[in-house]
C-alpha positions as CSV (number, residue, x, y, z in Angstrom):
1,M,124.6,102.0,125.2
2,C,121.0,100.9,124.6
3,L,120.3,97.9,122.2
4,A,117.4,96.6,120.2
5,I,116.9,92.7,120.6
6,P,115.2,90.8,117.5
7,G,112.4,88.3,118.2
8,E,109.3,86.7,116.6
9,V,105.8,87.8,117.2
10,V,103.8,84.7,118.3
11,S,100.5,86.5,119.2
12,V,98.9,89.9,118.7
13,R,96.2,91.5,120.8
14,R,94.6,94.8,121.9
15,D,94.9,95.7,125.6
16,E,92.7,98.6,126.3
17,G,93.0,99.9,122.9
18,V,96.9,99.3,122.7
19,R,98.2,96.9,120.1
20,M,100.4,94.5,122.1
21,A,102.0,91.3,121.2
22,D,104.0,88.4,122.7
23,V,107.4,88.1,121.4
24,R,109.6,85.3,121.4
25,F,113.4,85.9,122.0
26,A,115.4,82.5,121.8
27,G,112.5,80.6,123.6
28,I,111.6,83.4,126.3
29,S,108.4,85.2,125.6
30,R,107.9,89.0,126.5
31,E,104.9,91.5,126.1
32,V,105.8,94.0,123.7
33,C,103.9,97.3,122.4
34,L,103.3,97.2,118.5
35,E,101.9,100.8,118.2
36,C,105.1,101.7,116.3
37,L,104.7,99.0,114.0
38,P,100.9,98.8,112.8
39,D,101.5,96.2,110.0
40,A,103.6,93.7,112.4
41,D,101.8,90.5,112.6
42,V,102.1,86.9,113.8
43,G,105.2,85.4,112.4
44,D,107.2,88.7,111.7
45,F,110.4,89.5,113.2
46,V,110.9,92.6,115.1
47,L,113.6,94.7,116.9
48,V,112.5,95.5,120.3
49,H,113.8,98.2,122.5
50,V,112.4,98.6,125.9
51,G,109.4,96.9,125.5
52,F,108.5,98.4,122.0
53,A,108.7,97.0,118.6
54,I,110.7,99.7,116.6
55,S,111.6,98.0,113.4
56,K,110.7,94.6,111.1
57,V,113.7,92.6,110.2
58,D,113.8,89.2,108.2
59,R,114.3,86.0,109.7
60,E,118.1,85.7,108.7
61,E,118.8,89.4,109.8
62,A,117.1,88.6,113.4
63,L,119.1,85.3,113.7
64,R,122.5,87.2,112.9
65,A,121.6,90.2,115.3
66,Y,120.6,87.6,118.2
67,R,123.8,85.4,117.7
68,A,126.1,88.8,117.9
69,L,124.2,90.2,120.8
70,D,124.6,86.8,122.5
71,V,128.4,86.9,121.7
72,M,128.6,90.1,123.4
73,G,126.7,89.0,126.4
74,H,123.6,91.4,125.8
75,T,121.1,88.8,125.9
76,A,121.3,88.0,129.8
77,E,118.5,90.5,130.7
78,L,115.9,88.0,128.9
79,T,116.4,85.4,131.4
80,A,117.3,87.8,134.5
81,D,113.9,87.0,136.0
82,R,114.0,83.4,135.5
83,P,115.0,80.8,138.5
84,G,118.4,79.4,138.3
85,P,119.2,75.7,138.6
86,E,118.3,74.3,142.0
87,P,121.3,74.0,144.3
88,G,123.1,70.7,144.1
89,S,122.0,70.0,140.6
C-alpha cells in the first residue's frame, strides 16, 4: 500500500521551470514537486506521495495523520538515509 505523508512547506522555488519546495516532516526536510498544487505556499501543510504534493491539509489534520502513520511504523523511510548513532554511544 502507498501512503501520503503530511509535511509543512518551508520554502518554494522554481527548478528549470518546475515549482519545487522544501517540505519538513517532523524535522526532516525533503525536496517535493508542487506542480499539482499551484496555490501551495510557505507555511501550508501538504500530503506528499513519492515526491509530489498531492493535497493541502490544515495543521491539525497533518498532525493527526503523521501521528497515526508514526504509530503504524510508516514514517521510518523519512530517516532511512540518516546516519544512526555511533557505535558505543
